C-alpha positions in Angstrom: 71.9 123.1 71.9 71.7 123.0 75.9 71.9 119.6 77.5 68.3 119.8 79.0 66.9 120.7 75.7 68.7 117.8 74.2 67.4 115.3 76.9 64.0 116.4 76.0 64.7 115.8 72.3 65.7 112.2 73.1 62.7 111.6 75.0 60.3 112.7 72.4 62.4 111.0 69.6 62.3 107.7 71.6 59.9 105.0 69.8 58.6 107.8 67.6 61.4 107.3 65.1 62.6 104.1 63.4 65.6 102.2 65.3 67.7 103.4 62.2 66.9 107.0 62.6 67.1 107.0 66.2 70.5 105.4 65.8 71.5 108.1 63.7 70.1 110.6 66.0 72.1 109.2 69.1 75.3 109.0 67.1 75.2 112.6 65.5 74.1 114.0 69.0 77.2 112.2 70.4 79.7 113.5 68.0 78.6 117.0 68.2 79.2 117.1 72.0 82.4 118.2 73.9 84.1 115.5 75.8 82.7 116.7 79.1 79.1 117.1 77.7 79.4 113.6 76.1 80.2 112.1 79.5 77.1 113.9 81.0 74.9 112.8 78.1 76.1 109.1 78.3 75.4 109.1 82.0 72.2 110.5 81.6 70.9 108.0 79.0 72.2 105.1 81.4 71.2 106.1 84.8 68.2 108.3 84.2 66.4 107.7 80.8 67.0 104.1 80.3 66.5 103.2 84.0 63.2 105.2 83.8 62.4 103.2 80.4 63.2 99.9 82.0 60.9 100.7 85.0 58.3 101.6 82.6 58.3 98.5 80.7 58.0 96.5 84.2 54.9 98.7 85.2 53.6 98.0 81.9 53.7 94.3 82.2 52.4 94.2 85.8 49.6 96.7 84.9 48.6 94.5 81.5 48.9 91.2 83.9 46.5 92.8 86.7 43.8 93.7 83.9 44.2 91.2 81.3 40.9 89.1 82.1 38.9 92.1 81.7 40.2 93.1 78.2 39.3 92.2 74.9 41.6 90.3 72.6 42.3 93.1 70.3 42.9 95.6 73.2 45.4 93.0 74.7 47.2 92.8 71.4 47.4 96.4 70.8 48.8 96.8 74.5 51.4 94.1 74.2 52.4 95.6 70.8 53.2 98.7 72.7 55.1 96.8 75.5 57.1 95.0 73.1 58.1 98.2 71.2 59.2 99.8 74.5 61.3 96.5 75.2 62.7 96.6 71.5 63.7 100.1 71.8 65.2 99.7 75.3 67.3 96.8 74.5 68.4 98.6 71.3 69.5 101.5 73.9 71.3 99.0 76.2 73.4 97.6 73.5 74.3 101.0 71.9 75.3 102.3 75.3 77.4 99.2 75.8 79.2 99.5 72.4 79.9 103.3 72.9 81.4 102.7 76.3 83.5 99.5 75.2 84.9 102.0 72.5 85.7 104.7 74.8 87.6 102.4 77.0 91.2 102.5 76.0 93.7 99.9 77.2 96.9 101.5 77.7 99.8 99.7 76.8 103.2 100.6 78.4 105.5 102.8 76.0 108.4 100.8 76.7 109.0 97.3 78.2 111.8 97.1 80.6 111.5 93.6 81.5 114.3 92.4 79.5 116.7 94.8 81.6 120.2 93.3 82.4 121.5 92.8 86.0 123.6 95.9 85.8 120.9 97.9 84.3 118.4 96.6 87.3 120.8 97.8 89.9 121.2 101.0 88.5 117.6 101.4 88.3 117.3 100.6 92.2 120.3 103.3 92.9 118.9 106.0 90.7 115.3 105.6 92.1 116.7 105.9 95.8 115.7 102.2 96.5 119.0 101.0 97.4 119.9 103.8 99.7 116.6 103.5 101.4 116.9 99.9 102.2 120.6 100.2 103.3 119.5 102.5 106.0 117.1 99.9 107.5 118.1 96.9 109.6 119.2 94.4 109.0 120.6 95.7 105.9 122.5 98.6 107.5 124.9 96.2 108.8 124.9 93.3 106.1 125.3 93.9 102.5 124.8 90.2 102.0 121.2 90.2 103.6 120.3 93.1 101.2 121.7 91.2 98.1 119.6 88.2 99.3 116.3 90.4 99.5 117.1 91.8 96.2 117.7 88.7 94.6 114.0 87.9 95.2 112.8 91.3 94.0 115.0 91.6 90.7 115.0 87.9 89.8 118.9 87.6 89.8 121.1 85.6 92.0 122.4 87.2 95.3 126.1 86.2 94.1 125.5 88.3 91.2 124.3 91.2 93.0 126.4 91.5 96.0 129.6 92.3 94.1 127.7 95.1 92.3 126.3 96.6 95.3 129.3 96.5 97.7 131.4 99.2 95.8 128.1 101.5 95.8 128.0 101.5 99.6 131.8 101.0 100.2 134.8 102.8 98.9 137.1 100.1 100.4 135.9 97.5 98.0 137.2 97.2 94.4 135.3 99.5 92.3 135.6 97.4 88.9 132.1 95.7 89.5 130.3 99.0 90.4 127.4 99.3 87.8 127.8 103.3 88.3 130.9 102.9 86.4 129.4 101.3 83.4 128.8 104.1 80.9 126.5 102.6 78.5 124.1 100.8 81.0 124.2 104.0 82.9 123.2 106.2 80.1 120.6 103.8 79.2 118.8 103.9 82.4 119.2 107.6 83.0 117.6 108.0 79.6 114.7 105.7 80.3 114.0 107.5 83.7 114.0 110.9 82.1 111.7 109.8 79.4 109.1 109.0 81.9 109.5 112.2 83.7 111.6 111.0 86.6 113.5 113.5 88.3 116.9 112.0 89.3 117.8 115.1 91.4 115.0 114.4 93.9 116.7 111.1 94.9 120.4 111.5 94.3 
């Protein structure tokens, strides 16, 4: 069914069907639409159809108030019944839209939480991501690894005295290589795998 035809059907069914039947019509319509058409349908319901219905309800109330003194009791009751039905269906539609949109919002949780990484792993991450090299080429870090370690301590929540012995051998071949985290096979393999799993291309930075 074309969307314009569908829109016309919803407009004709609104208030003509019981709320139970109208609920079924809305749900069946939504389930039979493609993902793209579903979005268009929901937007039309909320921003055009529902908006028009709310405006109509307000207009009806104002109109009734302006002529109420001229109408009989029965006429007033009949009009108020129509207005109340309009409000009932409109409130139902608002609730239905809210529930549908709430269900469609998916809160994505990280596939892997890396917050528990060790100090060695953190330094390897920074190196593999190109962050260490980037910072080392900036002043004052260009001439002071100590200052770089101080700043990194704030970023990765590790003590600078822990960081400096690990980054010194990365930047200087003159320093004893035993503390170089890049020489730690297991942490290096773990970090490399994590980066590969999220689609990070190591060749672009190293």
